[in-house]
All heavy atoms as a GROMACS GRO file, in nm:
protein
  479
    1MET      N    1   9.613   5.407  10.879
    1MET     CA    2   9.669   5.491  10.982
    1MET      C    3   9.672   5.637  10.936
    1MET      O    4   9.643   5.726  11.014
    1MET     CB    5   9.810   5.441  11.016
    1MET     CG    6   9.871   5.510  11.132
    1MET     SD    7   9.779   5.467  11.280
    1MET     CE    8   9.859   5.566  11.397
    2PHE      N    9   9.709   5.659  10.810
    2PHE     CA   10   9.713   5.795  10.755
    2PHE      C   11   9.574   5.858  10.762
    2PHE      O   12   9.560   5.974  10.801
    2PHE     CB   13   9.763   5.792  10.611
    2PHE     CG   14   9.760   5.926  10.544
    2PHE    CD1   15   9.854   6.023  10.576
    2PHE    CD2   16   9.663   5.956  10.451
    2PHE    CE1   17   9.851   6.148  10.516
    2PHE    CE2   18   9.659   6.080  10.390
    2PHE     CZ   19   9.754   6.177  10.423
    3LEU      N   20   9.472   5.783  10.726
    3LEU     CA   21   9.336   5.834  10.728
    3LEU      C   22   9.294   5.870  10.870
    3LEU      O   23   9.230   5.973  10.891
    3LEU     CB   24   9.240   5.730  10.669
    3LEU     CG   25   9.095   5.773  10.657
    3LEU    CD1   26   9.083   5.894  10.565
    3LEU    CD2   27   9.011   5.660  10.604
    4LEU      N   28   9.332   5.789  10.966
    4LEU     CA   29   9.299   5.816  11.105
    4LEU      C   30   9.367   5.944  11.153
    4LEU      O   31   9.305   6.027  11.222
    4LEU     CB   32   9.342   5.698  11.192
    4LEU     CG   33   9.266   5.676  11.320
    4LEU    CD1   34   9.119   5.658  11.292
    4LEU    CD2   35   9.321   5.556  11.391
    5THR      N   36   9.491   5.964  11.112
    5THR     CA   37   9.563   6.085  11.149
    5THR      C   38   9.498   6.207  11.088
    5THR      O   39   9.481   6.310  11.155
    5THR     CB   40   9.710   6.076  11.103
    5THR    OG1   41   9.768   5.958  11.157
    5THR    CG2   42   9.789   6.196  11.147
    6ARG      N   43   9.462   6.200  10.961
    6ARG     CA   44   9.397   6.312  10.894
    6ARG      C   45   9.262   6.344  10.959
    6ARG      O   46   9.226   6.459  10.976
    6ARG     CB   47   9.375   6.281  10.745
    6ARG     CG   48   9.502   6.264  10.665
    6ARG     CD   49   9.580   6.390  10.650
    6ARG     NE   50   9.501   6.485  10.574
    6ARG     CZ   51   9.532   6.612  10.561
    6ARG    NH1   52   9.639   6.660  10.616
    6ARG    NH2   53   9.456   6.692  10.491
    7LEU      N   54   9.187   6.242  10.997
    7LEU     CA   55   9.058   6.262  11.064
    7LEU      C   56   9.078   6.331  11.199
    7LEU      O   57   9.005   6.425  11.232
    7LEU     CB   58   8.986   6.129  11.082
    7LEU     CG   59   8.852   6.136  11.153
    7LEU    CD1   60   8.754   6.220  11.073
    7LEU    CD2   61   8.798   5.997  11.176
    8PHE      N   62   9.178   6.288  11.273
    8PHE     CA   63   9.206   6.351  11.402
    8PHE      C   64   9.242   6.498  11.384
    8PHE      O   65   9.193   6.584  11.456
    8PHE     CB   66   9.319   6.276  11.474
    8PHE     CG   67   9.358   6.340  11.604
    8PHE    CD1   68   9.276   6.329  11.716
    8PHE    CD2   69   9.475   6.414  11.614
    8PHE    CE1   70   9.311   6.389  11.835
    8PHE    CE2   71   9.510   6.474  11.733
    8PHE     CZ   72   9.428   6.461  11.844
    9LEU      N   73   9.328   6.529  11.286
    9LEU     CA   74   9.365   6.669  11.261
    9LEU      C   75   9.244   6.750  11.218
    9LEU      O   76   9.229   6.866  11.258
    9LEU     CB   77   9.475   6.676  11.155
    9LEU     CG   78   9.613   6.632  11.200
    9LEU    CD1   79   9.709   6.631  11.081
    9LEU    CD2   80   9.664   6.720  11.310
   10PHE      N   81   9.158   6.693  11.137
   10PHE     CA   82   9.039   6.763  11.091
   10PHE      C   83   8.948   6.797  11.208
   10PHE      O   84   8.893   6.906  11.216
   10PHE     CB   85   8.963   6.678  10.988
   10PHE     CG   86   8.836   6.742  10.942
   10PHE    CD1   87   8.838   6.844  10.850
   10PHE    CD2   88   8.713   6.700  10.991
   10PHE    CE1   89   8.721   6.905  10.806
   10PHE    CE2   90   8.596   6.759  10.949
   10PHE     CZ   91   8.600   6.861  10.856
   11LEU      N   92   8.935   6.705  11.301
   11LEU     CA   93   8.846   6.727  11.414
   11LEU      C   94   8.905   6.822  11.519
   11LEU      O   95   8.830   6.884  11.594
   11LEU     CB   96   8.812   6.593  11.479
   11LEU     CG   97   8.728   6.499  11.394
   11LEU    CD1   98   8.710   6.366  11.465
   11LEU    CD2   99   8.593   6.560  11.361
   12THR      N  100   9.035   6.836  11.525
   12THR     CA  101   9.096   6.919  11.627
   12THR      C  102   9.126   7.061  11.578
   12THR      O  103   9.150   7.149  11.660
   12THR     CB  104   9.227   6.857  11.681
   12THR    OG1  105   9.317   6.836  11.572
   12THR    CG2  106   9.198   6.726  11.751
   13GLN      N  107   9.127   7.083  11.447
   13GLN     CA  108   9.155   7.217  11.395
   13GLN      C  109   9.027   7.298  11.383
   13GLN      O  110   8.920   7.244  11.355
   13GLN     CB  111   9.219   7.210  11.256
   13GLN     CG  112   9.360   7.160  11.256
   13GLN     CD  113   9.416   7.158  11.116
   13GLN    OE1  114   9.344   7.148  11.018
   13GLN    NE2  115   9.546   7.167  11.107
   14THR      N  116   9.040   7.428  11.403
   14THR     CA  117   8.925   7.516  11.383
   14THR      C  118   8.911   7.544  11.234
   14THR      O  119   9.002   7.518  11.154
   14THR     CB  120   8.944   7.649  11.458
   14THR    OG1  121   9.056   7.717  11.403
   14THR    CG2  122   8.964   7.627  11.606
   15ALA      N  123   8.799   7.600  11.196
   15ALA     CA  124   8.775   7.632  11.055
   15ALA      C  125   8.876   7.734  11.005
   15ALA      O  126   8.922   7.725  10.891
   15ALA     CB  127   8.633   7.684  11.037
   16GLU      N  128   8.912   7.829  11.091
   16GLU     CA  129   9.010   7.931  11.051
   16GLU      C  130   9.148   7.870  11.028
   16GLU      O  131   9.218   7.907  10.933
   16GLU     CB  132   9.019   8.041  11.157
   16GLU     CG  133   8.896   8.128  11.169
   16GLU     CD  134   8.788   8.066  11.256
   16GLU    OE1  135   8.818   7.970  11.332
   16GLU    OE2  136   8.674   8.111  11.246
   17GLU      N  137   9.187   7.774  11.112
   17GLU     CA  138   9.316   7.709  11.094
   17GLU      C  139   9.320   7.629  10.965
   17GLU      O  140   9.420   7.629  10.893
   17GLU     CB  141   9.346   7.618  11.213
   17GLU     CG  142   9.377   7.691  11.341
   17GLU     CD  143   9.389   7.598  11.460
   17GLU    OE1  144   9.332   7.486  11.456
   17GLU    OE2  145   9.453   7.637  11.559
   18ARG      N  146   9.210   7.559  10.934
   18ARG     CA  147   9.204   7.482  10.809
   18ARG      C  148   9.208   7.575  10.689
   18ARG      O  149   9.276   7.547  10.590
   18ARG     CB  150   9.077   7.397  10.805
   18ARG     CG  151   9.086   7.273  10.891
   18ARG     CD  152   8.973   7.175  10.862
   18ARG     NE  153   8.841   7.232  10.883
   18ARG     CZ  154   8.778   7.233  10.999
   18ARG    NH1  155   8.833   7.182  11.105
   18ARG    NH2  156   8.657   7.286  11.008
   19GLN      N  157   9.137   7.688  10.695
   19GLN     CA  158   9.137   7.783  10.585
   19GLN      C  159   9.276   7.842  10.564
   19GLN      O  160   9.322   7.854  10.451
   19GLN     CB  161   9.035   7.895  10.611
   19GLN     CG  162   9.021   7.992  10.497
   19GLN     CD  163   8.966   7.927  10.373
   19GLN    OE1  164   8.881   7.838  10.380
   19GLN    NE2  165   9.012   7.969  10.258
   20LYS      N  166   9.344   7.875  10.672
   20LYS     CA  167   9.479   7.930  10.662
   20LYS      C  168   9.574   7.827  10.602
   20LYS      O  169   9.656   7.859  10.516
   20LYS     CB  170   9.531   7.975  10.798
   20LYS     CG  171   9.668   8.039  10.790
   20LYS     CD  172   9.718   8.082  10.924
   20LYS     CE  173   9.855   8.146  10.921
   20LYS     NZ  174   9.948   8.103  10.824
   21ALA      N  175   9.562   7.702  10.644
   21ALA     CA  176   9.648   7.597  10.589
   21ALA      C  177   9.622   7.578  10.440
   21ALA      O  178   9.715   7.560  10.362
   21ALA     CB  179   9.625   7.466  10.665
   22ASN      N  180   9.494   7.582  10.400
   22ASN     CA  181   9.460   7.569  10.258
   22ASN      C  182   9.515   7.686  10.179
   22ASN      O  183   9.569   7.668  10.069
   22ASN     CB  184   9.309   7.558  10.240
   22ASN     CG  185   9.254   7.426  10.285
   22ASN    OD1  186   9.326   7.328  10.296
   22ASN    ND2  187   9.125   7.423  10.313
   23ASN      N  188   9.503   7.808  10.232
   23ASN     CA  189   9.554   7.926  10.164
   23ASN      C  190   9.707   7.920  10.152
   23ASN      O  191   9.763   7.953  10.047
   23ASN     CB  192   9.513   8.054  10.236
   23ASN     CG  193   9.366   8.083  10.220
   23ASN    OD1  194   9.298   8.025  10.137
   23ASN    ND2  195   9.317   8.173  10.302
   24ASP      N  196   9.774   7.877  10.259
   24ASP     CA  197   9.919   7.866  10.255
   24ASP      C  198   9.964   7.764  10.151
   24ASP      O  199  10.061   7.787  10.076
   24ASP     CB  200   9.975   7.828  10.392
   24ASP     CG  201   9.963   7.940  10.493
   24ASP    OD1  202   9.939   8.056  10.451
   24ASP    OD2  203   9.978   7.913  10.613
   25ALA      N  204   9.895   7.652  10.144
   25ALA     CA  205   9.929   7.550  10.044
   25ALA      C  206   9.905   7.602   9.902
   25ALA      O  207   9.985   7.578   9.812
   25ALA     CB  208   9.848   7.423  10.069
   26TYR      N  209   9.796   7.676   9.884
   26TYR     CA  210   9.765   7.734   9.753
   26TYR      C  211   9.872   7.833   9.711
   26TYR      O  212   9.919   7.831   9.597
   26TYR     CB  213   9.627   7.803   9.760
   26TYR     CG  214   9.587   7.877   9.635
   26TYR    CD1  215   9.558   7.808   9.519
   26TYR    CD2  216   9.577   8.015   9.636
   26TYR    CE1  217   9.520   7.876   9.405
   26TYR    CE2  218   9.539   8.084   9.522
   26TYR     CZ  219   9.511   8.014   9.406
   26TYR     OH  220   9.475   8.082   9.293
   27LEU      N  221   9.916   7.917   9.804
   27LEU     CA  222  10.021   8.015   9.772
   27LEU      C  223  10.155   7.946   9.747
   27LEU      O  224  10.234   7.992   9.664
   27LEU     CB  225  10.034   8.117   9.884
   27LEU     CG  226   9.914   8.210   9.903
   27LEU    CD1  227   9.935   8.298  10.026
   27LEU    CD2  228   9.890   8.294   9.779
   28ALA      N  229  10.182   7.838   9.816
   28ALA     CA  230  10.308   7.767   9.799
   28ALA      C  231  10.321   7.703   9.661
   28ALA      O  232  10.432   7.674   9.616
   28ALA     CB  233  10.322   7.661   9.907
   29GLU      N  234  10.209   7.681   9.593
   29GLU     CA  235  10.212   7.621   9.459
   29GLU      C  236  10.244   7.720   9.349
   29GLU      O  237  10.254   7.682   9.232
   29GLU     CB  238  10.077   7.556   9.429
   29GLU     CG  239  10.045   7.437   9.517
   29GLU     CD  240   9.905   7.385   9.494
   29GLU    OE1  241   9.831   7.445   9.414
   29GLU    OE2  242   9.870   7.284   9.556
   30ALA      N  243  10.264   7.847   9.383
   30ALA     CA  244  10.291   7.951   9.283
   30ALA      C  245  10.421   7.918   9.209
   30ALA      O  246  10.520   7.877   9.269
   30ALA     CB  247  10.299   8.087   9.348
   31ALA      N  248  10.417   7.940   9.078
   31ALA     CA  249  10.532   7.908   8.994
   31ALA      C  250  10.639   8.017   8.997
   31ALA      O  251  10.758   7.988   8.986
   31ALA     CB  252  10.487   7.884   8.850
   32ASP      N  253  10.597   8.141   9.010
   32ASP     CA  254  10.692   8.252   9.013
   32ASP      C  255  10.630   8.368   9.090
   32ASP      O  256  10.521   8.356   9.146
   32ASP     CB  257  10.732   8.295   8.872
   32ASP     CG  258  10.613   8.330   8.784
   32ASP    OD1  259  10.503   8.357   8.838
   32ASP    OD2  260  10.629   8.334   8.661
   33LEU      N  261  10.701   8.479   9.095
   33LEU     CA  262  10.656   8.593   9.173
   33LEU      C  263  10.524   8.649   9.121
   33LEU      O  264  10.436   8.685   9.199
   33LEU     CB  265  10.763   8.703   9.172
   33LEU     CG  266  10.733   8.826   9.255
   33LEU    CD1  267  10.714   8.789   9.401
   33LEU    CD2  268  10.844   8.928   9.240
   34TYR      N  269  10.507   8.653   8.990
   34TYR     CA  270  10.384   8.706   8.932
   34TYR      C  271  10.265   8.617   8.966
   34TYR      O  272  10.156   8.666   8.997
   34TYR     CB  273  10.399   8.722   8.781
   34TYR     CG  274  10.510   8.816   8.744
   34TYR    CD1  275  10.629   8.770   8.691
   34TYR    CD2  276  10.497   8.954   8.766
   34TYR    CE1  277  10.732   8.856   8.659
   34TYR    CE2  278  10.600   9.041   8.736
   34TYR     CZ  279  10.716   8.993   8.682
   34TYR     OH  280  10.818   9.078   8.652
   35ASP      N  281  10.286   8.487   8.959
   35ASP     CA  282  10.180   8.393   8.995
   35ASP      C  283  10.146   8.407   9.143
   35ASP      O  284  10.029   8.403   9.181
   35ASP     CB  285  10.225   8.250   8.963
   35ASP     CG  286  10.113   8.149   8.982
   35ASP    OD1  287   9.994   8.186   8.971
   35ASP    OD2  288  10.146   8.030   9.006
   36LEU      N  289  10.247   8.425   9.228
   36LEU     CA  290  10.223   8.443   9.371
   36LEU      C  291  10.141   8.568   9.396
   36LEU      O  292  10.043   8.565   9.474
   36LEU     CB  293  10.356   8.451   9.446
   36LEU     CG  294  10.346   8.477   9.597
   36LEU    CD1  295  10.270   8.365   9.667
   36LEU    CD2  296  10.485   8.495   9.655
   37GLU      N  297  10.177   8.679   9.332
   37GLU     CA  298  10.101   8.803   9.350
   37GLU      C  299   9.958   8.788   9.300
   37GLU      O  300   9.864   8.838   9.363
   37GLU     CB  301  10.170   8.917   9.277
   37GLU     CG  302  10.300   8.958   9.343
   37GLU     CD  303  10.374   9.066   9.265
   37GLU    OE1  304  10.332   9.098   9.151
   37GLU    OE2  305  10.472   9.118   9.317
   38PHE      N  306   9.939   8.718   9.188
   38PHE     CA  307   9.804   8.694   9.137
   38PHE      C  308   9.722   8.615   9.238
   38PHE      O  309   9.606   8.649   9.266
   38PHE     CB  310   9.812   8.619   9.004
   38PHE     CG  311   9.678   8.576   8.953
   38PHE    CD1  312   9.596   8.665   8.887
   38PHE    CD2  313   9.634   8.446   8.971
   38PHE    CE1  314   9.471   8.626   8.840
   38PHE    CE2  315   9.510   8.406   8.925
   38PHE     CZ  316   9.428   8.497   8.860
   39ARG      N  317   9.782   8.510   9.293
   39ARG     CA  318   9.711   8.428   9.391
   39ARG      C  319   9.678   8.506   9.518
   39ARG      O  320   9.571   8.489   9.576
   39ARG     CB  321   9.794   8.304   9.425
   39ARG     CG  322   9.802   8.205   9.310
   39ARG     CD  323   9.904   8.096   9.337
   39ARG     NE  324   9.920   8.008   9.224
   39ARG     CZ  325   9.884   7.878   9.225
   39ARG    NH1  326   9.835   7.824   9.332
   39ARG    NH2  327   9.900   7.807   9.116
   40MET      N  328   9.771   8.591   9.561
   40MET     CA  329   9.746   8.672   9.681
   40MET      C  330   9.630   8.768   9.657
   40MET      O  331   9.543   8.784   9.744
   40MET     CB  332   9.872   8.749   9.719
   40MET     CG  333   9.982   8.660   9.773
   40MET     SD  334  10.141   8.743   9.792
   40MET     CE  335  10.103   8.859   9.918
   41ARG      N  336   9.627   8.832   9.539
   41ARG     CA  337   9.516   8.922   9.508
   41ARG      C  338   9.384   8.845   9.500
   41ARG      O  339   9.280   8.894   9.545
   41ARG     CB  340   9.543   8.995   9.376
   41ARG     CG  341   9.643   9.107   9.389
   41ARG     CD  342   9.647   9.196   9.266
   41ARG     NE  343   9.670   9.122   9.143
   41ARG     CZ  344   9.791   9.098   9.091
   41ARG    NH1  345   9.899   9.142   9.150
   41ARG    NH2  346   9.803   9.031   8.978
   42LYS      N  347   9.389   8.726   9.444
   42LYS     CA  348   9.268   8.644   9.435
   42LYS      C  349   9.213   8.610   9.574
   42LYS      O  350   9.092   8.622   9.598
   42LYS     CB  351   9.298   8.515   9.358
   42LYS     CG  352   9.179   8.426   9.340
   42LYS     CD  353   9.211   8.301   9.262
   42LYS     CE  354   9.089   8.213   9.254
   42LYS     NZ  355   9.120   8.080   9.200
   43LEU      N  356   9.301   8.571   9.665
   43LEU     CA  357   9.256   8.541   9.802
   43LEU      C  358   9.202   8.666   9.870
   43LEU      O  359   9.103   8.659   9.944
   43LEU     CB  360   9.371   8.481   9.883
   43LEU     CG  361   9.414   8.340   9.844
   43LEU    CD1  362   9.534   8.298   9.925
   43LEU    CD2  363   9.301   8.241   9.857
   44ASP      N  364   9.265   8.782   9.846
   44ASP     CA  365   9.215   8.907   9.903
   44ASP      C  366   9.077   8.941   9.850
   44ASP      O  367   8.989   8.984   9.926
   44ASP     CB  368   9.311   9.022   9.874
   44ASP     CG  369   9.437   9.016   9.958
   44ASP    OD1  370   9.436   8.944  10.061
   44ASP    OD2  371   9.534   9.083   9.920
   45ARG      N  372   9.056   8.923   9.720
   45ARG     CA  373   8.924   8.951   9.661
   45ARG      C  374   8.818   8.857   9.718
   45ARG      O  375   8.707   8.900   9.750
   45ARG     CB  376   8.929   8.937   9.509
   45ARG     CG  377   8.995   9.052   9.438
   45ARG     CD  378   8.973   9.045   9.288
   45ARG     NE  379   9.016   8.919   9.229
   45ARG     CZ  380   9.138   8.897   9.178
   45ARG    NH1  381   9.229   8.991   9.181
   45ARG    NH2  382   9.167   8.780   9.125
   46GLU      N  383   8.852   8.729   9.733
   46GLU     CA  384   8.756   8.633   9.788
   46GLU      C  385   8.723   8.667   9.933
   46GLU      O  386   8.609   8.653   9.976
   46GLU     CB  387   8.812   8.492   9.778
   46GLU     CG  388   8.818   8.440   9.636
   46GLU     CD  389   8.889   8.306   9.625
   46GLU    OE1  390   8.942   8.256   9.726
   46GLU    OE2  391   8.894   8.253   9.513
   47ALA      N  392   8.821   8.712  10.009
   47ALA     CA  393   8.796   8.748  10.150
   47ALA      C  394   8.708   8.872  10.157
   47ALA      O  395   8.624   8.883  10.246
   47ALA     CB  396   8.928   8.771  10.221
   48ALA      N  397   8.727   8.966  10.066
   48ALA     CA  398   8.646   9.089  10.067
   48ALA      C  399   8.501   9.058  10.032
   48ALA      O  400   8.410   9.119  10.087
   48ALA     CB  401   8.705   9.190   9.969
   49VAL      N  402   8.479   8.963   9.944
   49VAL     CA  403   8.342   8.926   9.906
   49VAL      C  404   8.276   8.851  10.021
   49VAL      O  405   8.158   8.871  10.048
   49VAL     CB  406   8.343   8.840   9.778
   49VAL    CG1  407   8.206   8.782   9.751
   49VAL    CG2  408   8.388   8.923   9.659
   50ALA      N  409   8.352   8.768  10.089
   50ALA     CA  410   8.296   8.689  10.200
   50ALA      C  411   8.262   8.777  10.320
   50ALA      O  412   8.170   8.746  10.396
   50ALA     CB  413   8.394   8.581  10.241
   51HIS      N  414   8.335   8.888  10.338
   51HIS     CA  415   8.313   8.976  10.452
   51HIS      C  416   8.309   9.120  10.403
   51HIS      O  417   8.407   9.192  10.416
   51HIS     CB  418   8.426   8.960  10.555
   51HIS     CG  419   8.442   8.821  10.604
   51HIS    ND1  420   8.354   8.761  10.690
   51HIS    CD2  421   8.535   8.726  10.578
   51HIS    CE1  422   8.391   8.638  10.714
   51HIS    NE2  423   8.502   8.614  10.648
   52PRO      N  424   8.195   9.163  10.352
   52PRO     CA  425   8.184   9.303  10.306
   52PRO      C  426   8.209   9.402  10.418
   52PRO      O  427   8.185   9.370  10.536
   52PRO     CB  428   8.040   9.313  10.256
   52PRO     CG  429   7.990   9.174  10.243
   52PRO     CD  430   8.072   9.089  10.333
   53ALA      N  431   8.254   9.519  10.384
   53ALA     CA  432   8.287   9.622  10.482
   53ALA      C  433   8.168   9.662  10.566
   53ALA      O  434   8.180   9.694  10.684
   53ALA     CB  435   8.348   9.744  10.412
   54TRP      N  436   8.050   9.663  10.508
   54TRP     CA  437   7.932   9.705  10.583
   54TRP      C  438   7.891   9.602  10.688
   54TRP      O  439   7.807   9.630  10.772
   54TRP     CB  440   7.816   9.736  10.489
   54TRP     CG  441   7.772   9.623  10.403
   54TRP    CD1  442   7.819   9.591  10.279
   54TRP    CD2  443   7.674   9.524  10.433
   54TRP    NE1  444   7.757   9.480  10.230
   54TRP    CE2  445   7.667   9.436  10.324
   54TRP    CE3  446   7.591   9.501  10.542
   54TRP    CZ2  447   7.580   9.327  10.319
   54TRP    CZ3  448   7.504   9.392  10.539
   54TRP    CH2  449   7.501   9.308  10.427
   55GLN      N  450   7.952   9.483  10.686
   55GLN     CA  451   7.925   9.381  10.787
   55GLN      C  452   8.039   9.371  10.886
   55GLN      O  453   8.066   9.266  10.941
   55GLN     CB  454   7.904   9.246  10.721
   55GLN     CG  455   7.776   9.232  10.645
   55GLN     CD  456   7.759   9.092  10.589
   55GLN    OE1  457   7.853   9.018  10.577
   55GLN    NE2  458   7.637   9.058  10.553
   56ALA      N  459   8.105   9.482  10.912
   56ALA     CA  460   8.221   9.482  11.003
   56ALA      C  461   8.180   9.433  11.140
   56ALA      O  462   8.068   9.455  11.186
   56ALA     CB  463   8.281   9.621  11.010
   57ALA      N  464   8.275   9.368  11.206
   57ALA     CA  465   8.250   9.318  11.341
   57ALA      C  466   8.233   9.435  11.436
   57ALA      O  467   8.294   9.538  11.423
   57ALA     CB  468   8.367   9.230  11.386
   58ARG      N  469   8.149   9.417  11.534
   58ARG     CA  470   8.121   9.524  11.631
   58ARG      C  471   8.213   9.515  11.748
   58ARG      O  472   8.260   9.428  11.794
   58ARG     CB  473   7.977   9.515  11.678
   58ARG     CG  474   7.883   9.537  11.564
   58ARG     CD  475   7.742   9.522  11.612
   58ARG     NE  476   7.657   9.516  11.493
   58ARG     CZ  477   7.528   9.522  11.499
   58ARG    NH1  478   7.468   9.535  11.614
   58ARG    NH2  479   7.455   9.514  11.392
   0.00000   0.00000   0.00000
């Protein structure tokens, strides 16, 4: 039943919703404030690499 529920959620969520949920879970695992800030900067760097400024949406 758990697997069926997870499959249903996977099929109904958009890619952006899944990415946000993964990022939120990753940030929630931070041990302290410094670890949280490190993780936030890491996610920001990864987002900047995935979407360079010169490829801005029109």
